[in-house]
Structure formats: structure tokens, C-alpha cells
C-alpha positions as a printed Julia matrix, in Angstrom:
352×3 Matrix{Float64}:
 14.71   -9.65  -27.3
 17.53   -7.52  -25.91
 20.47   -5.86  -27.61
 22.88   -8.65  -28.53
 26.43   -8.08  -27.19
 29.03   -7.42  -29.89
 26.51   -6.26  -32.49
 26.43   -2.93  -34.31
 23.45   -1.87  -32.17
 25.48   -2.39  -29.0
 28.39   -0.4   -30.49
 26.02    2.49  -31.17
 24.68    2.39  -27.61
 28.23    2.24  -26.25
 29.22    5.35  -28.19
 26.4     7.47  -26.74
 27.24    9.87  -23.9
 23.65    9.65  -22.65
 22.56    6.73  -20.52
 20.18    4.27  -22.17
 18.09    1.63  -20.4
 15.28   -0.48  -21.83
 13.01   -3.16  -20.43
 10.64   -5.65  -22.03
  6.97   -6.16  -21.3
  7.72   -8.21  -18.16
 10.22   -5.72  -16.74
 13.25   -7.68  -17.9
 16.28   -5.58  -18.86
 16.8    -5.53  -22.63
 19.43   -2.8   -23.01
 21.98   -0.98  -20.86
 24.91    1.01  -22.2
 28.23    2.02  -20.62
 27.08    5.6   -19.98
 24.11    4.29  -17.98
 26.4     2.11  -15.87
 28.74    5.03  -15.23
 26.02    7.55  -14.35
 24.15    5.13  -12.1
 27.31    4.02  -10.33
 27.67    0.45  -11.6
 30.73    0.61  -13.91
 31.57   -3.09  -13.42
 28.13   -4.4   -14.44
 28.34   -7.04  -17.17
 25.77   -6.15  -19.83
 25.53   -9.71  -21.14
 24.82  -11.07  -17.65
 22.36   -8.27  -16.87
 20.21   -8.66  -19.97
 17.08  -10.71  -19.45
 17.05  -10.26  -15.69
 14.4    -8.36  -13.72
 15.38   -4.69  -13.86
 14.71   -4.39  -10.11
 17.5    -6.89   -9.46
 19.99   -5.34  -11.87
 19.21   -1.82  -10.61
 18.96   -2.71   -6.93
 21.32    0.17   -6.08
 19.0     2.63   -7.89
 15.45    1.43   -7.16
 13.96    4.77   -8.28
 15.19    4.1   -11.83
 13.72    0.6   -11.82
 10.38    1.95  -10.62
 10.43    4.58  -13.37
 11.03    1.94  -16.06
  8.21   -0.23  -14.73
  5.94    2.82  -14.64
  6.69    3.32  -18.32
  5.14   -0.07  -19.12
  1.7     1.25  -18.19
  2.0     4.6   -19.92
  0.75    5.54  -23.37
  2.64    8.83  -23.7
  6.26    9.67  -22.96
  7.59   11.71  -20.07
  9.87   14.35  -21.59
 12.67   16.39  -20.09
 11.95   15.53  -16.47
 14.37   15.19  -13.54
 14.89   12.45  -10.97
 16.93   12.73   -7.76
 19.14    9.71   -7.08
 21.45    8.74   -4.25
 24.47   10.08   -6.14
 22.94   13.14   -7.79
 20.25   14.13  -10.27
 19.49   12.93  -13.79
 17.48   14.57  -16.55
 15.5    11.97  -18.47
 12.93   11.14  -21.11
 10.87    7.98  -20.69
  9.4     6.32  -23.8
  6.67    3.66  -23.55
  7.01    1.12  -26.37
  3.68   -0.2   -27.72
  2.76   -2.38  -30.67
  0.18   -1.73  -33.41
 -2.57   -3.04  -31.12
 -1.49   -0.56  -28.42
 -0.19   -3.33  -26.18
  2.85   -2.59  -24.03
  6.08   -4.06  -25.37
  8.44   -2.34  -22.99
  9.89    1.04  -22.06
 13.08    2.94  -22.76
 14.8     5.53  -20.6
 17.31    8.02  -22.01
 19.03   10.21  -19.42
 21.97   12.43  -18.6
 23.86   13.22  -15.43
 22.96   16.79  -14.47
 25.85   17.17  -12.02
 28.28   18.71  -14.61
 25.59   21.23  -15.62
 24.87   22.07  -11.97
 28.6    22.47  -11.31
 28.96   24.79  -14.33
 26.07   26.9   -13.02
 27.65   26.95   -9.58
 31.0    28.07  -11.01
 29.28   30.82  -13.01
 27.53   32.04   -9.86
 30.86   31.92   -8.02
 32.52   34.09  -10.68
 29.65   36.58  -10.49
 29.95   36.75   -6.7
 33.71   37.2    -6.97
 33.3    40.1    -9.4
 30.92   41.85   -7.0
 33.14   41.05   -4.03
 36.18   42.32   -5.89
 34.72   45.78   -6.37
 33.45   45.88   -2.8
 36.79   44.68   -1.4
 38.74   47.26   -3.38
 36.5    50.03   -2.05
 36.74   48.72    1.52
 40.5    48.28    1.32
 40.94   51.89    0.23
 38.62   53.07    3.02
 40.36   50.95    5.69
 44.02   51.0     4.73
 44.6    54.75    4.98
 43.22   55.22    8.53
 44.76   51.88    9.52
 48.21   53.09    8.45
 47.64   56.28   10.42
 46.7    54.31   13.53
 49.82   52.14   13.22
 52.0    55.27   13.02
 50.25   56.78   16.04
 50.67   53.52   17.99
 54.39   53.58   17.22
 54.71   57.18   18.44
 52.71   56.34   21.55
 54.96   53.39   22.27
 58.07   55.6    22.24
 56.45   58.04   24.66
 55.48   55.29   27.08
 58.83   53.52   27.33
 58.97   54.18   31.06
 55.41   52.96   31.68
 55.44   49.14   31.32
 51.73   48.61   32.02
 50.64   51.17   29.41
 53.32   49.88   27.02
 51.83   46.38   27.17
 48.45   47.78   26.16
 49.99   49.63   23.22
 51.75   46.45   22.08
 48.45   44.59   22.23
 46.88   47.34   20.14
 49.63   47.02   17.53
 49.08   43.27   17.3
 45.37   43.8    16.69
 46.06   46.48   14.06
 48.48   44.11   12.31
 45.86   41.34   12.35
 43.29   43.73   10.87
 45.71   44.69    8.1
 46.36   41.01    7.33
 42.62   40.35    7.11
 42.27   43.17    4.58
 45.19   41.75    2.56
 43.68   38.25    2.61
 40.35   39.58    1.43
 41.99   41.39   -1.47
 44.05   38.32   -2.37
 40.9    36.2    -2.45
 38.9    38.41   -4.8
 41.82   39.49   -7.0
 41.73   37.53  -10.3
 44.77   35.36  -10.91
 46.26   34.08  -14.15
 46.79   30.32  -14.38
 50.08   28.91  -15.61
 48.74   25.43  -16.28
 50.42   22.28  -17.49
 50.48   18.53  -16.8
 50.96   17.98  -13.05
 51.49   14.78  -11.07
 48.52   14.75   -8.67
 50.17   12.42   -6.14
 53.29   14.58   -5.95
 51.2    17.74   -5.46
 49.21   16.05   -2.67
 52.42   15.0    -0.91
 53.84   18.52   -1.2
 50.6    20.02    0.08
 50.66   17.6     3.04
 54.21   18.68    3.91
 53.17   22.35    3.74
 50.11   21.72    5.91
 52.06   19.78    8.54
 54.55   22.64    8.75
 51.62   24.94    9.63
 49.69   22.6    11.95
 51.32   20.05   14.25
 49.89   16.56   13.72
 51.12   13.33   15.3
 48.31   11.06   14.08
 48.3     8.53   11.27
 48.28    9.49    7.59
 46.8     6.9     5.23
 47.44    7.08    1.49
 45.65    5.46   -1.42
 46.68    6.05   -5.02
 45.39    4.45   -8.21
 48.06    3.03  -10.49
 48.85    4.66  -13.82
 47.15    7.93  -12.92
 46.93   10.5   -15.71
 48.42   13.93  -14.94
 46.02   16.76  -14.13
 45.97   20.02  -16.08
 46.81   22.55  -13.38
 48.87   25.45  -12.11
 51.11   23.49   -9.72
 51.69   26.35   -7.27
 48.04   27.37   -7.01
 46.82   23.77   -6.74
 49.39   23.05   -4.02
 48.14   26.11   -2.11
 44.49   25.01   -2.41
 45.18   21.44   -1.28
 47.35   22.66    1.6
 44.47   24.88    2.79
 42.08   21.91    2.67
 44.49   19.66    4.59
 45.15   22.41    7.14
 41.4    22.67    7.68
 41.26   18.92    8.32
 44.25   18.97   10.71
 42.82   21.93   12.65
 39.46   20.19   12.92
 41.13   17.09   14.35
 43.22   19.18   16.75
 40.01   20.7    18.13
 37.93   17.5    18.07
 40.46   14.88   19.08
 40.86   13.17   15.7
 43.91   11.03   14.94
 43.56    9.83   11.33
 43.99   11.64    8.03
 43.29    9.71    4.82
 44.39   10.97    1.4
 43.4     9.33   -1.87
 43.9    10.07   -5.57
 41.6     8.12   -7.9
 40.93    8.01  -11.62
 37.39    8.71  -12.84
 37.83    9.34  -16.57
 38.15   11.98  -17.82
 38.83   13.38  -14.34
 41.04   12.78  -11.34
 39.53   12.92   -7.85
 41.55   13.85   -4.75
 39.89   12.91   -1.45
 40.78   14.28    1.99
 39.15   12.55    4.95
 39.58   13.27    8.65
 38.04   11.81   11.8
 37.47   15.15   13.51
 34.11   16.4    14.77
 32.61   16.73   11.27
 30.44   19.52    9.87
 27.13   20.4    11.51
 24.15   20.0     9.12
 23.26   23.69    9.3
 26.81   24.64    8.22
 27.21   22.3     5.24
 25.94   24.88    2.75
 28.06   27.69    4.22
 31.58   26.36    4.68
 32.74   27.51    1.22
 31.2    30.98    1.55
 33.84   33.75    1.48
 34.65   35.12    4.95
 32.48   32.54    6.75
 34.28   30.87    9.65
 33.51   29.09   12.91
 37.04   29.58   14.23
 37.78   32.24   16.82
 40.72   33.62   14.84
 39.8    32.39   11.38
 39.53   34.67    8.36
 36.99   32.57    6.46
 39.19   32.7     3.36
 40.94   29.31    3.31
 38.16   27.0     2.07
 36.62   29.71   -0.14
 40.01   30.38   -1.72
 40.57   26.65   -2.33
 37.15   26.44   -3.99
 38.0    29.45   -6.15
 41.32   27.94   -7.26
 39.81   24.55   -8.09
 36.92   26.21   -9.96
 39.43   28.23  -12.02
 40.88   24.87  -13.14
 37.47   23.7   -14.34
 36.96   21.48  -11.3
 34.99   21.62   -8.09
 35.09   20.66   -4.41
 32.26   18.82   -2.76
 31.56   17.87    0.82
 31.03   14.13    1.18
 27.85   12.61    2.5
 27.46   13.23    6.2
 29.33   10.82    8.46
 28.67   10.25   12.15
 32.16   11.58   12.74
 34.7    13.25   10.53
 34.57   15.0     7.19
 35.37   14.09    3.59
 36.25   16.66    0.93
 36.45   15.52   -2.69
 38.34   17.6    -5.26
 37.51   16.93   -8.91
 40.06   18.06  -11.49
 40.19   17.5   -15.26
 43.04   15.27  -16.34
 45.51   16.51  -18.91
 44.24   13.7   -21.19
 40.66   14.93  -20.89
 41.37   18.61  -21.66
 40.36   19.61  -25.17
 38.38   16.47  -25.89
């Protein structure tokens, strides 16, 4: 017999933050709570309709979980604190075989948690550690580079005055000054990236920030293609520093526009969706996409595939979003194009 909808037992299961699944001796689903539906990616599943059905049918989108439950029917001892990789991430689980007094199988129960938040927290901690090390290194490098760089700029200016009557040589000096200026800007960008910043956070309208970031990005990169928008209704505000978040989103959109300019893309799609207690902002382009060997590197500081890129834009956006308690992830690989998803805590979810 399964958990009867509307009973106290179902209320207890619904209040748990861990996912709970149970099957009977024939593999029929006897219990599924809301956390399980959310973690496994089936938020619209009707528990009352699912109960009593073969777990392989109900969990067709996650066959690994169904196989694990059926495996539990033949076990005599539990599997404790193990992990299972799914299509949408990784779960940590404990599997309990349920047996009667005669040691006959009566079913199995699976209790599990989504490990993605823990993995993201570890990733953010590693990011902060790398930033601390980079900060010290950047400060030392900036001091070592800026003084001779300033001297070279002064000397280039003096040389330019002496070569006023020599146009060919003057052109070379001007080219040198441009390169020195670019080098100085790279040093400044590196320092800006590793320098810790204080957040001035408050409730922010995510749709408005996305629109403002789009306007900023289009002022930096010309784009004549189509822009598609998709917003959920009644979106909660996000808890953010509006200026910093706008800067991060503008950098991400610029990256998408530049990719399409190089690869012939013509469509930019922006979406803001509610996934309680978070808000997700999605930026999708139909440019050339990201090569498999680069997927793990694109958010590394100072890594770039562009001829004149600094490698700071995406890394800086990741740093800003992480400072808000969120993260950026690269969507599953498409045959063409790229999807970046930005997760941010909603103002409603902060402090829960």
C-alpha cells in the first residue's frame, strides 16, 4: 500500500527537503514526495496518479533511479551515502531494502539529495581561494610593470616630438604608444578583476536589469539580428547589486554577440525564469558554440580565444555572480550555439 494523498504521512514527506521514493515488492511506486519530483526534474508529476504504477514508467526520464530502486528489492543490506550521476546532475543517496520478518522483500526506499548546491559551494570556495592568490600576484606584477611602463610612455612621447619631421618613423612611434596603452589597460583590467569589491545589494527587477544589460552590450557590439525574450509572470526580485549585476550580464551578452559576429549567428534569446527559491537568467546564441576541449576553461581568468581579448570578461562575470551567492553554468552542448545560465537567489529566498 502506498502513501495515501492528503494524509499526515504525505504531509511529512512533502515537508522534507530530501527526495524520497519507495517501491513495493513488484516495483510499483508507493511513495514520491515533492522534493524528489523537483530534484529529478518532474515538478508537474501527480503523486496520486503515479502511485501504484511501475516505477520504470513513472521515472522514464531517470531510468538510473528506477534501476536502483529495483536493485534494492534484491538486497538484504542498505547502500549508504553513495552517489549517482543523472542527466541533470548528481545525487547523494541511501537505499534501504524493506524486508518482512521472514526476510522476504517487501520493497525498497530511496532517500537522496541534490549535490549540485554543495558542488557549487565548493566551486565558489575554490574560486575565492584562486582570487586571493591571484590578487597578491597581480599586485606584485602591477607594481613591477607599471613603473617601467610609465617610463616607456614618457620616452615614446619625447621620441614623438623629436621625430615630427619624419612621418614614417612617427607612424612607428604612434603604433608603439598604442601598444603601450593596450598593455596598461590589460594591467588595469587584471587588477580590477582580482580586487575585492563590496556589494550594495537590494531587491532588483531581473527583467529590467537584463534589458539594461542588453542595451549596454548592443552599444559595444553592433548586432542586427533578432532578439527573443521570454519572461515568467510574477517573477520575484533578485537580491543583487544592480550595477555589478548589470555589468556581469552585459559582459555575457557581449560575449554572445561577438561569437555570433565571428560565426555568422543571427539570433539571441534571453529568458528569465522562476525556480524557487532562485531566479535563472538564460542567454542563448546561435554562434559557433564552444569546442569540447574549451568548455572547462572559458571561465578561467585571463583565458581567451580572441586575438585581442583580455580573458577577463567571462571570469569577471562569474566572480560577480558568485559574490551574489549564485553561479553561471554552460548549457549542455548544442550542435550550434551556446547557452549560459545564470542562477541568482531571489530576494524572497534570502535568509530562509
